ZASEKOL-700798 format. One record per residue (C-alpha): residue number from 1; z, y, x; residue in one letter; chain. Coordinates in pm, 1 decimal. Example, Ala and Ser with C-alpha at 12.3 -4.5 7.8 and 13.67 -1.06 7.14 Angstrom:
2
   seq         zz         yy         xx   type   mol
     1      780.0     -450.0     1230.0      A     A
     2      714.0     -106.0     1367.0      S     A
end
This chain:
129
   seq         zz         yy         xx   type   mol
     1        0.0        0.0        0.0      X     A
     2      -90.7      343.3      132.6      X     A
     3      169.5      621.6      123.9      X     A
     4      178.1      788.4     -218.6      X     A
     5       55.0     1141.3     -279.7      X     A
     6      294.4     1369.9     -466.1      X     A
     7      316.8     1724.6     -593.9      X     A
     8      584.4     1928.3     -772.2      X     A
     9      483.3     2141.6    -1070.5      X     A
    10      677.8     2411.4    -1255.1      X     A
    11      807.2     2278.9    -1589.1      X     A
    12      560.0     2476.2    -1796.8      X     A
    13      316.7     2337.2    -2055.7      X     A
    14       24.2     2507.5    -1882.6      X     A
    15      102.2     2312.0    -1564.1      X     A
    16        0.7     1986.2    -1734.6      X     A
    17     -362.5     2087.4    -1674.8      X     A
    18     -288.0     2128.8    -1303.8      X     A
    19     -126.2     1784.0    -1296.7      X     A
    20     -441.3     1636.3    -1454.7      X     A
    21     -659.4     1801.8    -1189.9      X     A
    22     -430.9     1672.9     -914.0      X     A
    23     -453.0     1312.2    -1035.3      X     A
    24     -825.8     1330.5    -1110.8      X     A
    25     -895.9     1453.2     -757.9      X     A
    26     -711.3     1154.1     -612.0      X     A
    27     -879.4      883.1     -820.2      X     A
    28    -1219.9     1049.9     -872.6      X     A
    29    -1408.0      857.4     -606.0      X     A
    30    -1377.7      515.4     -765.0      X     A
    31    -1087.0      484.1     -999.5      X     A
    32    -1013.6      491.1    -1373.1      X     A
    33    -1031.8      870.6    -1396.7      X     A
    34    -1017.7      898.2    -1776.0      X     A
    35     -721.3      662.9    -1809.4      X     A
    36     -541.3      821.2    -1512.6      X     A
    37     -584.7     1170.5    -1658.7      X     A
    38     -465.1     1049.9    -2001.1      X     A
    39     -155.5      890.3    -1846.2      X     A
    40      -52.0     1191.2    -1639.0      X     A
    41     -122.6     1424.9    -1929.5      X     A
    42      106.1     1229.8    -2162.5      X     A
    43      381.1     1181.9    -1903.3      X     A
    44      380.1     1543.5    -1785.1      X     A
    45      373.6     1674.7    -2142.1      X     A
    46      670.4     1452.8    -2229.3      X     A
    47      857.4     1576.8    -1921.3      X     A
    48      809.0     1939.7    -2022.6      X     A
    49      876.9     1890.1    -2394.8      X     A
    50     1155.6     1632.8    -2392.3      X     A
    51     1356.1     1685.6    -2073.4      X     A
    52     1536.8     1961.1    -1888.1      X     A
    53     1217.0     2002.9    -1684.1      X     A
    54     1091.0     2233.2    -1960.7      X     A
    55     1392.2     2465.6    -1929.1      X     A
    56     1383.1     2790.8    -1732.1      X     A
    57     1335.5     2705.9    -1363.9      X     A
    58     1254.3     2342.2    -1443.8      X     A
    59     1003.7     2125.1    -1262.3      X     A
    60      839.9     1783.6    -1272.0      X     A
    61      702.8     1570.7     -989.7      X     A
    62      381.1     1367.1    -1005.1      X     A
    63      348.4     1070.3     -769.2      X     A
    64       24.8      873.9     -729.4      X     A
    65       15.5      554.0     -525.5      X     A
    66     -260.8      303.2     -461.1      X     A
    67     -225.3      -67.9     -397.8      X     A
    68     -465.5     -357.8     -406.5      X     A
    69     -616.9     -353.1     -752.4      X     A
    70     -402.8      -78.9     -902.9      X     A
    71     -310.4      286.9     -912.0      X     A
    72       45.1      382.8    -1005.0      X     A
    73      111.8      718.2    -1167.3      X     A
    74      471.6      829.9    -1196.3      X     A
    75      621.3     1149.4    -1336.3      X     A
    76      977.1     1236.6    -1239.5      X     A
    77     1157.9     1481.9    -1466.3      X     A
    78     1503.4     1637.0    -1476.4      X     A
    79     1633.8     1408.8    -1750.5      X     A
    80     1721.1     1468.7    -2109.4      X     A
    81     1923.5     1338.9    -2399.9      X     A
    82     1679.7     1071.0    -2514.2      X     A
    83     1531.3      779.5    -2321.2      X     A
    84     1151.4      751.3    -2356.0      X     A
    85     1058.7      469.8    -2594.6      X     A
    86      768.7      338.4    -2796.6      X     A
    87      764.1      481.4    -3148.0      X     A
    88      678.0      298.1    -3467.6      X     A
    89      302.1      321.6    -3508.0      X     A
    90      342.5      344.9    -3886.1      X     A
    91      546.5      664.4    -3850.9      X     A
    92      407.0      961.9    -4037.3      X     A
    93      516.9     1203.3    -3764.6      X     A
    94      239.7     1387.8    -3585.3      X     A
    95      366.1     1323.3    -3231.5      X     A
    96      532.7     1031.7    -3063.2      X     A
    97      233.0      815.8    -2983.8      X     A
    98      187.6      905.7    -2616.7      X     A
    99      368.7      602.4    -2480.2      X     A
   100      165.6      378.3    -2712.9      X     A
   101     -151.1      518.9    -2554.8      X     A
   102       -8.6      462.4    -2208.2      X     A
   103       91.0      104.7    -2292.8      X     A
   104     -258.0       38.4    -2431.8      X     A
   105     -448.2      153.4    -2122.8      X     A
   106     -211.8       36.3    -1847.9      X     A
   107     -135.3     -300.7    -1693.0      X     A
   108      235.6     -216.1    -1697.9      X     A
   109      464.4       81.3    -1747.9      X     A
   110      833.9      156.0    -1740.7      X     A
   111     1121.9      400.5    -1716.8      X     A
   112     1367.1      446.9    -1429.7      X     A
   113     1683.5      654.1    -1449.4      X     A
   114     1784.4      859.9    -1146.6      X     A
   115     2089.0     1076.5    -1082.4      X     A
   116     1992.1     1405.4    -1247.8      X     A
   117     1669.2     1276.3    -1401.0      X     A
   118     1435.0      992.0    -1477.7      X     A
   119     1082.7      880.5    -1411.8      X     A
   120      821.2      717.7    -1628.2      X     A
   121      542.1      527.3    -1456.8      X     A
   122      225.1      339.7    -1544.2      X     A
   123        1.6      110.5    -1340.2      X     A
   124     -371.1      103.1    -1406.2      X     A
   125     -630.8     -144.3    -1282.1      X     A
   126     -818.9       16.8     -993.1      X     A
   127    -1097.3     -108.2     -775.3      X     A
   128    -1200.2       60.4     -456.4      X     A
   129    -1575.8       60.5     -392.5      X     A
end
């Protein structure tokens, strides 16, 4: 596995676009760009909306790592009251389906708690040309 690439972003909704560009630039040569951009978009949006990362002075960290046959995208946030979880697909609420999308397009995904925060990660199939 090569060393991961990472970048810290201010915890602002408009920084989600910058996180998408960051990930797209890393996987653009021969990876699952659309899925990778979808994953980071959902994870970064969740970090800003549902954790302390979206508070004044908040931040989130995007980590992208490559291994044989996969790319791992991880977003570290500053934690919040609720643990990320899959929502009921039959729910009438407008939001809450981001993790379902991530689960559908990834080989695996998960949540890790850290002191002062948590991370949510997803692994996508990736083939280097």
